[in-house]
C-alpha positions in Angstrom: -98.2 -41.1 30.5 -97.4 -38.1 28.4 -95.5 -38.8 25.3 -92.1 -37.0 25.1 -90.9 -35.6 21.8 -87.1 -35.9 21.6 -85.1 -34.0 19.0 -82.2 -36.0 17.6 -78.8 -34.7 16.4 -79.0 -33.6 12.8 -75.4 -32.9 11.7 -75.3 -35.8 9.2 -78.7 -35.0 7.7 -77.5 -31.5 6.7 -74.8 -32.9 4.4 -76.7 -32.5 1.0 -76.7 -28.7 1.5 -73.7 -28.4 3.8 -72.3 -25.1 2.6 -75.5 -23.2 3.3 -76.3 -25.0 6.5 -72.7 -24.5 7.8 -73.0 -20.8 7.1 -76.4 -20.6 8.8 -75.1 -22.6 11.8 -72.1 -20.3 12.0 -74.4 -17.3 12.1 -76.3 -18.8 15.0 -73.1 -19.5 16.8 -72.0 -15.9 16.4 -75.4 -14.7 17.7 -75.1 -17.1 20.7 -71.6 -15.8 21.5 -72.8 -12.2 21.2 -75.4 -12.8 23.8 -73.3 -14.9 26.1 -72.6 -12.1 28.5 -76.3 -11.3 28.7 -77.1 -14.9 29.3 -74.6 -15.1 32.2 -76.1 -12.0 33.8 -79.7 -13.3 33.6 -79.3 -17.0 34.2 -82.8 -17.3 35.5 -84.2 -16.6 32.1 -81.6 -18.5 30.0 -80.6 -21.4 32.2 -81.6 -25.1 32.2 -85.2 -24.2 33.3 -85.6 -21.8 30.4 -84.3 -24.3 27.9 -86.5 -27.0 29.2 -89.5 -24.7 29.1 -88.7 -24.1 25.4 -88.3 -27.8 24.7 -91.6 -28.6 26.5 -93.6 -25.9 24.6 -91.9 -26.8 21.3 -92.7 -30.5 21.7 -96.3 -29.8 22.7 -96.8 -27.6 19.6 -95.1 -30.1 17.3 -97.2 -33.0 18.7 -100.4 -30.9 18.2 -99.6 -30.3 14.6 -98.7 -33.9 13.9 -101.9 -35.0 15.6 -103.9 -32.7 13.3 -102.2 -34.2 10.3 -103.0 -37.7 11.5 -106.6 -36.9 12.1 -107.0 -35.5 8.6 -105.5 -38.7 7.1 -107.6 -40.9 9.3 -110.8 -39.1 8.4 -110.0 -39.4 4.8 -109.3 -43.1 5.0 -112.5 -43.8 6.8 -114.9 -41.4 5.0 -113.2 -40.9 1.7 -113.2 -37.2 2.1 -112.6 -34.5 4.7 -115.1 -31.5 5.1 -113.4 -28.1 5.0 -110.1 -29.8 4.0 -108.5 -26.6 2.6 -109.4 -24.7 5.8 -107.9 -27.4 8.0 -104.7 -27.3 6.0 -104.5 -23.6 6.3 -104.9 -23.8 10.1 -102.0 -26.4 10.1 -99.9 -24.0 8.0 -100.6 -21.2 10.4 -99.6 -23.4 13.3 -96.3 -24.2 11.6 -95.7 -20.5 11.0 -96.3 -19.7 14.7 -93.9 -22.5 15.7 -91.3 -21.0 13.4 -91.8 -17.6 14.9 -91.4 -19.1 18.4 -88.1 -20.7 17.5 -86.9 -17.4 15.9 -87.8 -15.5 19.0 -86.1 -18.0 21.3 -82.9 -18.6 19.2 -80.9 -15.9 21.0 -81.3 -17.7 24.3 -80.7 -21.3 23.2 -77.6 -23.3 22.5 -76.9 -23.6 18.7 -77.6 -27.4 18.9 -81.2 -26.9 20.2 -81.9 -24.3 17.4 -80.5 -26.7 14.7 -82.6 -29.5 16.1 -85.8 -27.4 16.2 -85.2 -26.2 12.6 -84.8 -29.8 11.4 -88.0 -30.9 13.3 -90.0 -28.1 11.7 -88.6 -29.1 8.3 -89.8 -32.7 8.9 -93.3 -31.5 9.9 -93.5 -29.4 6.7 -92.6 -32.5 4.7 -95.4 -34.4 6.4 -97.9 -31.7 5.6 -96.8 -31.6 2.0 -97.2 -35.4 1.6 -100.6 -35.3 3.3 -101.7 -32.4 1.0 -100.5 -34.3 -2.1 -102.6 -37.3 -1.0 -105.7 -35.6 0.1 -106.2 -32.7 -2.3 -107.4 -33.2 -5.9 -104.7 -32.8 -8.5 -106.8 -30.6 -10.7 -106.7 -27.9 -7.9 -103.5 -28.6 -6.1 -100.1 -29.8 -7.1 -97.1 -30.1 -4.8 -94.6 -32.2 -6.7 -94.7 -31.4 -10.4 -91.8 -29.2 -11.4 -91.5 -27.6 -8.1 -88.4 -25.6 -6.9 -88.1 -26.1 -3.2 -85.7 -24.1 -1.1 -85.4 -24.8 2.6 -83.4 -22.2 4.6 -83.5 -24.1 7.9 -86.5 -22.9 9.8 -87.8 -20.2 7.5 -91.0 -20.6 5.4 -90.6 -22.8 2.4 -91.7 -21.3 -0.9 -92.7 -23.0 -4.1 -93.0 -21.5 -7.5 -94.6 -23.7 -10.1 -94.6 -23.1 -13.9 -98.0 -24.2 -15.2 -98.1 -25.1 -18.9 -101.2 -24.8 -20.9 -103.2 -22.1 -22.6 -102.0 -19.5 -20.1 -98.3 -18.8 -20.6 -98.0 -16.7 -17.4 -96.3 -18.5 -14.5 -98.4 -19.0 -11.5 -96.9 -18.5 -8.0 -97.9 -20.8 -5.3 -97.2 -21.0 -1.5 -96.4 -24.2 0.3 -100.0 -25.0 1.5 -102.4 -22.6 0.0 -102.9 -22.8 -3.7 -103.5 -19.5 -5.6 -103.0 -17.4 -2.4 -104.4 -13.8 -2.6 -102.1 -11.2 -4.1 -101.3 -8.7 -6.9 -100.1 -10.3 -10.1 -99.3 -9.4 -13.7 -99.7 -5.6 -13.5 -97.7 -2.7 -15.0 -97.7 1.0 -14.1 -100.3 0.5 -11.4 -100.8 1.7 -7.8 -101.8 -1.3 -5.8 -103.2 -0.9 -2.3 -104.3 -3.6 0.2 -105.6 -3.0 3.8 -105.6 -6.2 5.8 -107.4 -4.5 8.6 -110.6 -4.5 6.6 -109.8 -7.5 4.3 -111.2 -11.0 4.2 -107.6 -12.3 3.8 -106.6 -10.9 7.2 -103.7 -12.7 8.8 -103.2 -15.0 5.8 -100.5 -15.3 3.1 -100.0 -12.7 0.3 -98.1 -12.7 -3.0 -96.6 -10.1 -5.3 -95.8 -11.6 -8.7 -94.9 -10.4 -12.1 -95.1 -6.6 -11.5 -93.4 -3.8 -13.3 -93.2 -0.1 -12.5 -95.8 -0.3 -9.7 -96.3 1.3 -6.3 -97.5 -1.3 -3.8 -98.9 -0.4 -0.4 -99.9 -3.2 2.1 -101.4 -2.0 5.5 -102.1 -4.1 8.5 -100.7 -7.4 9.7 -100.6 -10.7 7.8 -98.9 -14.0 8.1 -96.3 -14.3 5.2 -95.3 -12.5 2.0 -94.0 -14.1 -1.2 -92.4 -11.8 -3.8 -91.5 -13.0 -7.3 -90.4 -11.2 -10.5 -90.8 -7.5 -9.8 -89.0 -4.7 -11.7 -88.7 -0.9 -11.1 -91.3 -0.9 -8.3 -91.7 0.5 -4.8 -93.1 -1.8 -2.1 -94.3 -0.5 1.3 -95.5 -3.2 3.8 -96.8 -3.2 7.4 -95.8 -5.9 9.9 -95.5 -9.5 8.6 -96.0 -12.0 11.4 -93.8 -14.7 9.9 -91.4 -14.7 7.0 -90.8 -12.9 3.8 -89.3 -14.6 0.8 -88.2 -12.5 -2.2 -86.9 -13.9 -5.5 -85.9 -12.3 -8.8 -86.3 -8.5 -8.2 -84.4 -5.6 -9.8 -84.3 -1.9 -9.4 -86.8 -1.8 -6.6 -87.3 -0.3 -3.2 -88.7 -2.4 -0.4 -89.8 -1.2 3.1 -90.6 -4.3 5.2 -91.0 -5.5 8.8 -91.0 -9.2 9.7 -89.6 -11.9 11.8 -87.2 -13.0 9.1 -86.4 -12.4 5.4 -84.6 -14.3 2.7 -83.7 -12.7 -0.6 -82.8 -14.6 -3.8 -81.5 -13.2 -7.1 -82.0 -9.6 -6.4 -80.2 -6.8 -8.2 -79.7 -3.1 -7.7 -82.4 -2.9 -5.0 -82.8 -1.0 -1.7 -84.2 -2.7 1.4 -85.4 -0.7 4.5 -86.0 -3.4 7.1 -87.0 -4.1 10.7 -86.3 -7.7 11.7 -86.0 -10.1 14.6 -83.3 -12.1 12.8 -80.5 -11.3 10.4 -81.5 -10.9 6.7 -80.2 -13.6 4.4 -79.3 -13.0 0.7 -78.3 -15.5 -2.0 -77.1 -14.9 -5.6 -77.6 -11.2 -5.2 -75.7 -8.1 -6.4 -75.9 -4.4 -5.7 -78.1 -4.5 -2.7 -78.3 -1.6 -0.1 -79.8 -1.8 3.3 -81.3 0.8 5.7 -83.7 1.0 8.7 -87.5 0.7 8.4 -89.1 4.1 8.0 -92.8 3.4 7.2 -95.6 5.2 8.9 -99.4 5.0 8.8 -102.1 5.4 11.5 -102.0 2.4 13.8 -98.7 1.0 12.7 -97.1 1.5 16.1 -99.6 -0.7 17.8 -99.4 -3.3 15.0 -95.6 -3.5 15.3 -95.9 -4.0 19.1 -98.5 -6.7 18.6 -96.1 -8.4 16.1 -93.1 -8.3 18.4 -91.4 -5.7 16.1 -91.7 -2.6 18.2 -87.9 -2.5 18.7 -85.4 -1.7 16.0 -82.8 -4.5 16.7 -80.4 -3.2 14.1 -80.4 -6.6 12.4 -81.0 -4.8 9.1 -77.3 -3.9 9.1 -76.1 -7.5 9.8 -76.7 -9.2 6.4 -75.6 -12.8 5.8 -74.6 -13.6 2.2 -74.9 -17.3 1.9 -72.9 -17.3 -1.4 -70.0 -15.4 0.1 -68.0 -17.5 2.6 -64.8 -15.4 2.8 -63.9 -13.5 5.9 -63.9 -10.2 4.1 -67.1 -8.2 3.6 -69.3 -9.4 0.8 -69.2 -7.1 -2.3 -72.9 -7.9 -3.0 -74.4 -5.6 -0.4 -73.6 -2.5 1.6 -75.3 -0.1 4.1 -77.0 3.0 2.9 -75.3 6.1 4.2 -77.7 8.5 6.0 -77.6 11.0 3.2 -78.6 8.3 0.8 -81.6 7.0 2.8 -85.2 8.0 2.1 -86.9 10.0 4.8 -89.9 8.7 6.8 -92.6 7.4 4.4 -96.2 8.1 5.4 -98.9 6.2 3.6 -101.8 7.1 5.9 -103.7 8.9 3.2 -103.3 6.2 0.6 -106.3 4.0 0.1 
């Protein structure tokens, strides 16, 4: 008999971070209300059968991920080691990212309760992967618990930045699963170019960390982008399959396309976005938002393959998690058309 994966109510479990969670849940409720008319007119795609189809696919994917984690732990217990452990963890991380993407794409058609439950289930799976990683990976190469700042935005990718003390005083940025992920770090006054279409890191994670007065160009698709401590720089990025997490940036310009984005501690920065969900900001000031205007040869097909071919207008619907009043947040505004940059072509940059 096939095992069924039930998703339990999670209202009480959200209490430790209730203000942020209530805000996010309120956002989902508004989105659900906005699409209610569409749902009523197309009941065949949003009715009980559609919801059950989502639950079945979600449960199957979740069980597959949990089974992979259990197999790694069992192999380690029996053999004392697991061949290609890092690669296996990367595959699990990729599966979680795909599951997050699936929930994000389905959120418009689901009742808010089902979305909250799915978000909580993904968070629990991430915790299981983190515990398994801490147990299986050597401490000299991987660390998941020492002086880690963990921020969970309910279904988005979880980012960790760890300050490593020792002979090197420069902080090292780390993603949830992959230690020392590829990226550009510790540069000033440089032009930095990466083409994932011809790169060994194709479809993986990428990091931008400790950059000042740089121009950054990332072509092609990849899984997730982590940005930390950037000043006076311009960042132009092709489609990101999962999430983008940005922290501590100032006086920059970002042109980004992704399923979702979360921005922390940003100041005086412009964002040109194309998103499947609403952008989320926290502890930010002086942000301006406009539509995605990046162009290079092949980007149209890449956007289509990433589910980002349509400009949903979500770039203009920003949620400020630190501003709970009914009036508009003073921390962000839309760029007027005369203020916006024109179309940016990076086809000739290599």
